[in-house]
N, C-alpha and C positions, 0 to 999 in steps of 0.2 A: 702895212697893216690893212686888213680887209675893211671895206667901207662900214659894214655892220658893226665891227668891233670899235671903230672910231666913234660911231654914233652912240653905241651902248656905253662906251667909256665916258663920254661927255655927260651922259644922262644917268650915271651911276647911282646917285641917291634915289631918283625916281624909279629907275629900273629895279633896284633892290626892293623897294616897297611894293611896287606893283606885282612883281613876280611872286613875292611872298604871299600876297593876298590871292592872286588869280590861280596860282599853281599849288597852293598849300595841300589840297587833297591828293594831287599827283605825287608831291614829295612824300606825303604820308604813305602812300601805296608803295613807293620805292623803298621806304624805310622798312616796311613790313617784309619785303623780299630779302633784306639784308640780315645777316646773322649777327648775334651778339659778338663783339670783338672783331668783326670783319674790318679789314683794311680796304678803304674805298678811295678810288681815284675818280674825281668828278671832272670830266674834261669839258671845257666850255662852261665852267661853273658860275661865271658871273660874280655875284656877291656872296656866293656860298650858302644859299637859303636851304639847301638839303641838310645842313648841319643839325637841325632839330631832330632828325630822324636817323642819323648814323650813330650806332652804339659802339663804335670802334674808332680806329684812326682814320681821319678824314683829310685828304689832300685835294685842294682846289687848283685846277690848271685852267688858265685863261690867257688870251693875248692882251686883254685890256688892263693896263696898269692901275687905273683908277678903280676899276671893278675889284681888282685883287687887293688894293688898299683897304677897301671896305670888308673884303672876305677875311683878311688877316685875323680879325677878332674871333673868327669861327673855325678856321682850319689852317693847316700848313699851306700857304699860298705860293704858287710857283708860276712864273710867266713862261709859257711854252706853247708850242703849236701841236695840234692834234696828230699831226703826221710825224712828230718826233717827241714821243713822251719821255720825260726825264726819269724813268725808272728802269731797273733791271727786269729781265724776263721773269714772269711770275711773282713780281714783287708785291702785288696787291691781290686781294681776293676778288674784287669786282671793279670793273671800269663802268662808269655811268655817264651817259650823255643825255641831257634834257634840251630838246629844241636846238640842236647844234648842226646836225647833218644837212639840213636844208640850206645852211650858209656856206657849205663847201661845194666846190666844183666836183663833178662825177669822178674824176680820177683821184682827187684828194679824198673822197669818201672811202674808196677802197683802201688807200694807204692808211687812213685813220682807223679803219676796221682791222686791218692787219696789225697796227700798233696796239689796239685794244686787246686783241687776241694774244699778242706777245706779252703784254703787261699783266693780264689777268690770270689768276690761278683757277678760280671757279667759274667766272662767266661775265657777261655783259648785260647791262640794262639800258634800254633805249626808250626815250619818249620822243616821238616825232609826229609831225603833221602827216595825215593820211593823203592818199592821192586825190581824194574827193574835195579836200580843202582848197578853196579858191586862192588863198595866199600861197599855198604850196604850188599850185598849178601855175600861177602867175610868175613866180620867181624861179621855179625849177623845171618848168616845162613838163607838166603831167607826172609829177611824183619825185620823191627823193631819189629813187633809183639805186640805192645802195643794196648790194646783194648780201645781206646779213647771213643768210643761210650757207654761204660759201665759207664763213668763218666760225659760225657757232650753230648749235642746235636749239631751235625754239622750244621753250618750255611752257610759256603762258603768255596770253595777250589780253589786254583790257582796253576798252574804249573810254576816253575821257572827254570832257567838254572841249569845245573849240576844234573838234575833229582830231584830237590827238590820240595816238595809239601808244600804249605803254607795253613793251615786250620784254620778256625775261629770257635770256639766252644762257645756255650752259656750254662749257667748253667741250 
């Protein structure tokens, strides 16, 4: 298991509370992009804090078992890797990742994006640190480096606090 997953898994109660408070506006914006009754696959979902804004079927995928134990009250929780999503082709309307890609190695990011494209019928929603963010630079070497446009067409982008960029992509 990846070191960040282990750390977040141990800190699951604190992580759930902090992300709920710090990222609530971001979750709300993502919810506005989702349609009524949409099937949503949240990859790297942690404790499933997006649940408040999903108005359809919500599936949480994460590697952290303690995170998923907390998420079970909010979604259908599945322990899985972003590079092997446990759904059929086109089984969900949207795949969502919130601050996941910077935890993945460059090759794994491309595999994860390919899996998101395979699983999503309508599109992909990503919230990720921008290249200017010092955290992102320090841990990933000048940016996330995922080539989203190779898999999806960008529809809209917003800036959020902490230098996070929210992007909506269509298939």
